[in-house]
C-alpha positions in Angstrom: 0.3 0.2 -22.8 -1.3 -0.9 -19.1 -2.1 2.4 -18.5 -3.4 3.1 -21.6 -5.9 0.1 -21.4 -7.0 1.5 -18.1 -7.8 5.0 -19.2 -9.0 4.2 -22.5 -12.5 5.6 -21.7 -11.1 8.9 -20.8 -8.9 9.6 -23.8 -11.0 10.9 -26.7 -10.7 13.7 -29.3 -10.9 17.2 -27.9 -11.3 15.9 -24.4 -9.7 17.8 -21.5 -8.4 15.3 -18.9 -6.5 15.5 -15.7 -3.2 13.7 -15.7 -1.0 12.2 -13.0 2.4 11.2 -13.5 5.9 11.0 -12.3 9.3 12.4 -13.6 11.9 9.7 -15.2 15.1 11.6 -14.8 18.3 9.8 -16.1 21.6 11.2 -16.5 22.4 12.0 -20.2 18.7 11.4 -21.1 15.8 13.7 -22.0 13.5 14.0 -18.8 10.3 11.4 -19.5 7.0 12.3 -17.8 5.4 8.5 -16.8 1.7 8.8 -17.1 0.2 6.9 -13.9 -3.6 7.8 -14.2 -5.8 10.2 -16.3 -9.6 11.2 -15.4 -11.9 13.7 -17.2 -11.1 17.0 -16.1 -14.2 19.2 -14.7 -13.9 23.0 -14.0 -16.2 22.6 -10.9 -14.7 20.9 -7.7 -15.4 16.8 -7.6 -15.2 14.9 -4.4 -15.5 11.2 -3.9 -17.9 10.5 -0.9 -17.4 7.2 0.3 -20.1 6.1 3.2 -18.9 3.3 5.6 -21.4 2.9 8.5 -21.4 0.7 11.5 -19.1 -2.4 10.9 -18.4 -1.5 7.3 -15.7 0.9 9.0 -13.2 -2.2 9.0 -13.3 -1.9 5.2 -11.4 1.3 5.1 -7.9 -0.3 4.9 -9.0 -2.1 1.9 -10.5 0.9 0.3 -7.4 3.1 1.3 -5.3 0.4 -0.7 -7.7 0.9 -3.6 -7.6 4.7 -3.9 -4.1 4.9 -3.2 -3.7 2.6 -6.4 -5.6 4.9 -8.2 -4.0 8.4 -8.0 -5.3 11.6 -9.3 -6.6 15.0 -8.5 -10.0 14.2 -6.8 -10.4 14.8 -2.9 -11.9 11.6 -0.7 -14.4 12.2 1.8 -15.4 9.4 4.1 -18.7 9.8 5.9 -19.2 7.4 8.8 -21.0 7.3 12.3 -18.4 9.7 13.3 -19.3 12.5 11.0 -17.4 13.2 7.7 -13.6 12.9 7.5 -11.5 14.4 5.0 -8.5 12.5 3.7 -5.5 14.4 3.2 -4.5 15.4 -0.5 -1.9 12.7 -1.0 -4.8 10.6 -1.1 -6.6 12.1 -3.8 -7.9 9.5 -6.6 -9.0 9.8 -10.1 -12.7 9.3 -9.4 -13.0 7.0 -12.3 -16.1 4.9 -12.5 -13.8 1.9 -12.5 -12.5 2.7 -8.9 -16.1 3.5 -7.7 -17.4 0.3 -9.0 -14.5 -1.7 -7.2 -15.5 0.3 -3.9 -19.0 -0.8 -4.2 -17.9 -4.4 -4.7 -15.8 -4.4 -1.5 -18.7 -3.0 0.3 -21.3 -4.9 -1.0 -23.6 -1.9 -1.6 -23.5 1.4 -3.3 -21.0 3.3 -0.8 -19.1 5.5 -3.6 -20.2 8.4 -5.5 -18.7 11.7 -7.0 -20.2 14.8 -6.1 -19.7 18.4 -7.1 
């Protein structure tokens, strides 16, 4: 129920969504898939770009924790004074509007955007 309330805006009739979850395997029971995140599926490759220039690079640890708590299939790229840094695929996120809003709130400006 917690996850469903978070992804309610993604789940709609006839929508194609990307799901991320984990297997729950117990002896003498059927295997279960535990849903962790869902995001709208796009046939075009989407990437989450986060801009952290100057002193804002110190916000990276907070943003990383936030992204890791919102797993998905969208790659993450950090744009900073050093150039563009692509996160490894273990840090992929859902790219949800909620996540983008939370990143922007931490930064205090429009720092995150999905680009195709």
